N, C-alpha and C positions, 0 to 999 in steps of 0.2 A: 886456863879455866874459863875465861870469858869466850875464847874461841870455841870451846867445846859446847858451851851453852848456846852460842849463836848457831852452831851447826845443828844442834838438837832442835832448836826453834825452826830452822829452815826445813828440816826433815818433817817436823810435825805439820807445818803449813803445806808442804808438798803432799803429805799423806791425806790431809783434809781435802785438798783440791782434787786428788785422785778419787777419794770416796764420793765427793760431790759429783764428779763426772759419771761415776758408776751409778749413783742414785738417779741422775737425770736420764741415763741410758735405759735403766729399768723402767722408769716412768714412761719414757717414749715407747718402749716395746709394748708396755701394757696398753698404752693409748692407741697404738696402731698394730693390733695383732695380725700376723700374716698367716695365710693358709696356702697350702700347695694344692692347686686345683688344675689338673691336667698339665703340670709342668710350668704353669704360669703363676708366679708369686703374686698374690693379691692382698691388698691391705686397705683399711679405711684411711683415707687421707683428709684430715680436717683442714689441711692447708690448701687443698685444691678446691677453689671456689666453684669449679665446674662439676663437682661430684656431690650428689645428694647424700645425706648421712646414711641412708640405707642402701647405697650403691657400693660396689666394689671396684676399685681401680687397680690396674696391673702395674705394680711398682717396678717390675723388671722390664716392662715394655715402654714406659714413658715416665719421666720425672714428675713427681707430684709437687709442682711449683705453683704458687698462687698466680692466678690470671693466665695460666698456660693452657691454651685450648687443647682439647683431646683430639690429637691428630695423628697419633702413632699407629703402628701396625696392630697393637692390641687395644681395642676400643673399650672405653668404660662400659661395662655391661652388668646387668643384674643377673644373678644365677638363674638359668632358665627354669630350674625346678621350683623357684620361689613364686612364680606367677604363671598363669596360662599364656599361651602364645598371643592371644588377642590383647590381653592386658599389657604384655611386653611390648607389642607393636605400638599400642596407644601411648605407653610411657615414653618410648623412644621418640615418637613424633612430637609429643608435647615438650620434651626436654631438648631435643636436638634437631627437630624438623626432619628433613630427608637426608641430612648429612651423615647420619649414623644408622645404616640399615641393620635390621635385626640379625642378618646373616653374619655381621662382624662379631657377634658374641661367640660364635662357635669356636674360634681359635683359642679363646680365653678359658673355656670350660670343657669339661670332659663330655658333656652332653652334646649330641648332634641333632640335626633337624628331626623332628618327630616323624615317625613312619606314616602318620596320617596327615602330613603336610607335603604333598607330592611336589609342589612347585617351589617350596622353600620360601614363601612370601610371608610367613608368620601367621597365616590363617589356616586353621585346620580344614581338611578336605570336606568335612560334613557341613561346614558353614561357609566355605569358599565358593564365590559365584563363578570362579574360573579355576577349578582345582588343579588343572594341568598347565596353567599359564600364570606367571608371576604378575600379580596385581594387588599389591599391598593396600592400595587406596580403595579397592572394591567398587570402582565407578560403574554405575548401571543407569545410563541416561533414560532408557525407556521403562525402567523398573519392572522388567520381566523376570528378574531373578538370575539372568545370565549377564555376567560382567561384560563391559564394552570391549575388552581386549579379545574376547573369544566369542562374541555374539555375531553370528553370521547374518542375522536379520534384525538389526536394531530398528525399532519402530516407535519413535518418540511420541507420535500423536495417536498411537494405538488404533490405527485404522486398518490393520492387517496388511498394509503395504510397506515393504522394507524401505527405510529412509533413502537408500541409494537409488531406488526406482520410483519414489514418491514425488509427484510434482508439487506437493505441498507438505514437506516433511514435518512441519511443526503445526499443521492444521489438519484435523481429521477430514478426509474426503475419500472414502473407500471406493467410490465410482470413478475418481480421477477425471472429472469433467474439465474440459479445456476448450471453451467455445471458440477462442481465437487462435487455437493451435500454436501458441507461442512457447509451449513447454512449461508454463506456469499455470497450475490449476485454478479454476474459477474461484475456489474457496479462499485463495490467498493472493489473487491477481489484483494489484492496485490499479491496473489499467487494462480493462477488457476492451478489445478493439475488434469487434465483429466483422467490420468491412476491411480490415487490414490496411487502413489509410494512414496509420501512424498517429491517429487522434483517438484518445480514450472515449469510450462510448458515452460516458456521463457528460461529456462536453461536445460530443460530435453531433453535427446536424446531418443525420442520415438522409441519403437520397438513393434508395435502393434501385430505382429504374434509371438514374442518371439523367433526368430531364430538367435538372436545375431547380426543382422544387423539393424542399426538404420533406421528409416523411410526415412530419407533424402537420404540414399544410397541404399535403398531396392527397387528393380525393381519389386519384387513380394511380395506385402504386405499381401498376404493371404496364405503363405506357410503352409502346414499341420504341426501340432505340432509334433516335434520329427523328422521331415524330414531333411535329410542332404542337406545343400544348399551351393552354391558357395559364400564364404564370400565377394567377390567383388561386388556381385549384389543381394544376398539374394534369389536366385532362386534354386529350385531343378531340377534334370534331367527331370522330367516330365513336369515342367514349362518351361524349356529351349527348350525342343524338344517335344512339345505336339503332340499327334496322329492326332489331327484335322488339323494341318497345321503349318507352320513356326511361331515362336513367334512374337508377335506384328503385325500380319497380319490377314486379314479376309479370306484369301484364303486357299486352301488345298494343300497338297504335290503334286508335279507334278507326282511323282511316288514313289514306295517303296524304290528304290535305294537312292533317295535324302533324304528320311527320315532316312535311316540307316547311310548314310555318316554324317549327322548332329548329330545323336546319338553317333556315335563312336568318333567324335571330342570332344564333351562335356564330355564324359566318360573318355577320356584320361586326360583331364584337372583335373577331380575329383581325378584320381589316382595320378597325379603329386602333387596335394595339400594335399594328404594323407587323403582324405575324404572317399575313398573306396579302397579296395584291387583289384589286378588284377583279382583274382578269382570272386570277386563280379561284376567286370566290365564284365567279360565273361558271367556270368549268365544273366546279364541284356541284353547283346547283343543277346543271344540265344532267350530270351523272345520276343525281338523286331523283330527278323528275322521271327518268326512265327506269328507275328501280321498282321492285315489287314490294318495297317496304310499306306496310300499312294497308295493303290492298286485300 
């Protein structure tokens, strides 16, 4: 009798355990409803911390285990019909960065890329700045409405010169001036070097005629090459006392005597500075005495 009661008790316990397991199974099924979408079973997985509550994960494609990254062939994706392609793209980037492209959703769902998204980048053709080239990021450096990946003439500085040909691609200079011909436009050249001596113009002591006197101190910027000049003004005897008339005037010499007095004065200065010898001075005086200057 005792054995029969014990057996009955064990059977009851077993039945309760079985009923409890069935109850838990029903609860679990209700908590994770599955749907057959394109042959890929999908279910809400509360245990998968990588899946947002309004996302669907593919239970047949990867295990919904806590802390398990979504790296299977069937990527976690939102049904394409639930949001527009732009929203979908934004959602994927925010959630997974670039590791989960929108294209990975297609194997999990019956829907395929929309007919109006020719390049399959998730951006509809009517808003895609490169409708025939995949460019989900829609980068457009020059903001001309044509994406960088398909822009044959990117023009960042908007000066109508394509960046590849622009000598100042980031600084507007439509005329492309380049005074020192170094390939860098004047508008963005930090070292203009007009005389090509390797010294930037802003610190260069220019000497256009090469007479040893810088332009800022040279009163005669066109002295003949090799001509001896007064180092205080950069002028030769011929430039200081020209035959036509006194220097820096438009008039002529009043007479030959005035011309000779001016010549003798400058020649004596040249001798004192060691630029010519006394004999050279005398030779020049003789030449000038016989000239017609001032006559």
